[in-house]
N, C-alpha and C positions, 0 to 999 in steps of 0.2 A: 592349507592353511596356511593365509598369508604372512606377513612383518609384521603391516601394521597390530593385527588377531591376534599374532602373541606377543605383542609389545603391551597392548590395550591390557589381556589376558595378567599380564606379569606386571603389572603397573594397581590392579582390582585387587589380587592378594598379599601382594608383596609392598606398596605404597601408602602404608601405612607404619608399617614395621621401621619401611625406610624413615619416617618422615620423625618417628620415635627418636632413632638413632642420629639420626642431626641433631635433633633438639638435645638430646644425651651429650652428644659431642662436643655442643657449641657452651652446655652447664659447665661441662666438667676442665674446658680448655680454657674458660674463664677465672675457674674456682684454681686452676691448678695458676695462673699467669697474676693473680691477685698476691698467692701466697708467696710465689716468687717475689714479688717485688716487694711487699712486705719486708719477706728475710732480708731481701737486697737493703732496702733503704736502712734495718735494726741492724746490722754488719757495716754499715757504712755511717751509720749515728757513735755504733760504742766506737770504730775505729780511730774518731775524735777525739 
């Protein structure tokens, strides 16, 4: 079995799972970033 054949088989089997992980990672990162930004702005306003 050649390397390109192995790569193609792996992509067929786990490609959808990897895409799901990428999308979830992006969404979770966005939500956490938005929460941190909101908390930061809240505490800056509370200090003044």
